[in-house]
N, C-alpha and C positions, 0 to 999 in steps of 0.2 A: 395383418399384425399391427398392433398399436406401436407408437413411437416409444422406445425403451427409456427408462429413467436413467439418470446419470450413473446411479449405482450399478444398473444392469450393464453399463458399458465398460466398467473397470477391467473385468477379466478379459473380455474380447480385445481391449486395447493392449493389454500385456501379451496376449497370445499373438497378436499381429506384430508386435515389436520383438518377439523372441528370436528373430533371425539376427539380432544384434546390429542391424544396419540402421542408418539414419533415415527417418521418414518424416515427410511434411505433414502439417495439420490437415491439408486437403486430402492426402492419402488416407489418413485415419478416418475421416468422415466418409469418404467413398467406400472404404472397406467395411465400415460398420453398416452402411446402408445396404450393402450386398448381403452381409451376414444375417441381418435381421429381415431381409427380403422386403424392404420398405417400398411402398408404391411411390410413384412420382408425386402424388398429392401429399403423402406423408413426408417425403424428402423436402418438399417445398413449403410446408406449413411453417409459418413464422410466429415467433413470440409476440406478445402484444405491442412491444415497441417497434416491431418491424425491422429491427437492426440485423437479426440473425434468424436462421431457421431453428426449430426446436432441436434438431439433431446437432447442428453446429454448437448451439449453446450448451447442450448437455454433454457433448464430447469435450468441450472446453472445461467444464466443471469436473468431469471424471479425470481428465488429464491433470488438472490442478491438484486434485486429491492425491493422485499417484506420485506427482512430482514432490509435493510437500512431505510425503511419506518416504521419499528416497527410492521409489521403485522405478521411476522414469526421470530422465534428466533432459534439460534444455541444452541442445548442442549449439544452436544459433536461433535467431528469430524465426519462429514457425517450424522449427526442425527438432525432432525428438528421438531419443534412443533409450532402450531399456538399460537398467543398471545391473550390476552383479546381484544386488539384493532382490531386484525384480525377477531375475532368473531363478534365484533360490526359492522364491515364492511359487513360481510355476512348477518347480520340481516337486513341490508338495501335492501337486495335482488337486488344487482346491475346486470345489464345486461352484463356489461363488466368492467374489471379492467385493466387499461393500464396506460401509463405515464401521460396522461391527467387527468385521475381519481386520480392518486397518488399525483398530484400537490396540492391537497387540504391540504396535510400534510407538515408542516414546515420541518420535518426531511428529507423528500424526496427532497424538493426544495433545501435545504442546500447541500445535497450530490450530487444531479444531476447537480447543477450549480457550483461545486467546481472548482476553478481556471479557470474561463471562458476564460481568455486570453490565456491559454494553450490548453484547450480541444475544444474551440469553440463550435460547435454543437455536439450533441451526434449522435449515429448511426441513420441515417434516414432510414425509412422503404423502401423507393424507391430512387434510385439515382436521378431520375428526380425531386424529391422534393427539391433538393439542388442545388446550383450553383457551388458547389465544384467539382474540378476535381477528378478522381480516386486517384491520388497521395495525394491530400489533405485529402480525406476521409481515406486513409490508415494511414496517419500521425495522424489524429484525433483519429482513433481507437486505434493506438499504445499508444497515450498519455492517453487515458481513461483507458486502461488496466494497464498502469504503475501507474496511480493515485490510482487505486483500490489496486494494489500490495503494494504501499507505505502505504496505510491505514491498510492493513492486517499486514504489518511488524511492525508498531508501536503498534498495538493491541497485537501482539505476544511478542514483547519486554517487554511491560508492564506486561505481565503475567509471565515473567521470574524473577528469584531471583536477588537482587541487586548485588551479587557477579558475577553472569553470565554477567550482564550488564557491569560491570567493565572490565571483560575480553573482551567483545564484542568491546568496544571502542578502546582498545589497538589493537585488531585484525584489526579493520577498518583502523587505522592510519598506521599500517604496510602494509596493502594492498595498501594504498595510496602512499607508497614509502618511508616512514620514517624508517630509521634504518636498512633496510635489512631484515633478517629473523625474524620470531616471537621469536625464542629462545634468540637471542642476542640483539634484538631491543627494546622489551618492557618488562617492569617489573611491575606487579601489586603490589601495596603496600597493600591497603585495610586492614590495621591492626590498632589496637587501638593506638591512639596517633599519627596518621599520619598527623595531622595538616590540615585535610580537603583535602588532596591529595590522589587520588585513584590509581594513576599509573604514571609512568614516561616512556618516550620513547626518543630514540636518534633521533635528527633531521636528521642525515645522517648516512651512514655506518661507518664513522670514529668516530662518537660520539663527534663532535666538539662543539655541544650544546645539551642541554637537554630540552625537553618539558614536563611540568607537566600537569597531567590530573585530572579533576574532573568530575564524572559521577553521575547524579541524575535521577533515574527512578521515576519520579514524575507525578502526575496528575495535581497538582496546578502549576501555573506559578512561575518561579524563579525570586525573587526580588533582589533589590540592596544589601540588607544585606548579602545574600549568596555570591554574587560576591565579596563584600568587604572582607569577610572571606577568600575566595580563594586567593585574591590579597595579603592578609596578610600572608597566608601560603607560597606564592611564595617568599615574602620578607624574610621569615624565612629560606628559602632554598637558599637565594641569587640567585634566579632564575629570568629570565627576560621574559620567555614565558610560556603561559599556554593555555589549551583548556578546556572549560567548555561545557559539552554535557548533554542535558536533553531530555527526551521523551515528555516534554510539550512545554513551550515557556518562553520567558523572558519579563519582564515588560519594559516599555519605559525607566524608571529610571535606570534599570540595563544596558541597552544598552548605555545610555548616559554616565554612570559611566566609562565604559571601554574605552570610547573615550577620557576621561580626564586624565587617569592615565599614568604613565611612562611605567609600565609593559604592554607587548603585550598579551592581552587575547582575544582569538577567541571564540565567542559564537555560538554553534550549537544547534538549536532547533529541535523538533521532526520531522517535515516535511523534513528539510534539512538532518537530520540523515538518514531517510528512503531513500531519493534520493541518498545519498552517498553509502549506502549499496547496492542499486540496481546497481549503476554505477561501483562499485568495487567488485561485486559478493560476498558480505558477507551475509550469511544467505539466499541466493537465488541461484537458478540454472536455466540454460537455458532450457526452455520447447520446444521452436520451433524457428527455424531460417528461415527467408525469404530472398531470393535474388531478388533484383529489378534490372532488366537488361535493357540496352538500345542498340540501334544500334551502331555497331563499324564502324564508317565512314571510317576509314583507310582500313578496310577489303574490302569494296566495291569500293574503289578508283581504277580506271583502268589506272591511269597515270603511 
């Protein structure tokens, strides 16, 4: 038997979790290997990067799809459990659970279609089912992985303490080139009576100007009143520049307000924060590096 696709694994995962107990990722993989009667060679066959076996990788993607749809929940790191919604799906006795089946759920549609202008199509099961070239498929796959990483980053940041978040935003700006080293470039204030300012950072190595920071680890959107308070705090420091970073988003009124005032305030919402953290390697590490090569025409020139 060949190694099943990630869609082939969705229903077996739900059935394995239907005892409503908590199960580890390794238990999922082991059970699927037995159910599909995979040979030792099939179980050990690895994806091109060599980081995982095909079964591990596809189990992970199947699990992610079920989690994003709300059929499976993460109990703790590497531990999963079926949800009441997942049990309801099993009561329907479906013959197959795949992307087409999951599209009945709004949660899945919202996640699956995130940033369509960036991700385009998701991974097709067969290359011949799409008109994309291999290069385009690789780009699409990369963007999908990146989008999922960004979502995980925001979820992780929201689970951290407010103090840690304040340190994080200073670290990010230092990595972006402001002020030089972490020790001499950034200073977290975060003390009572700071006037709504969570940190300061030098704009350059010489400290010719100072940028003031405000960090809000919020679920709710940030409105104009909060931005007005921050602008007032800047005036109190005779400052001209500020960066307001949040894990959520800003209202239309808040964005319009910063375009009307004299102070230069940059607003960074959750999605942009995650993208910047990925770009500047803050809170992430490189898992795999691929090299895409092309013919060296000069080498083959016989002139």
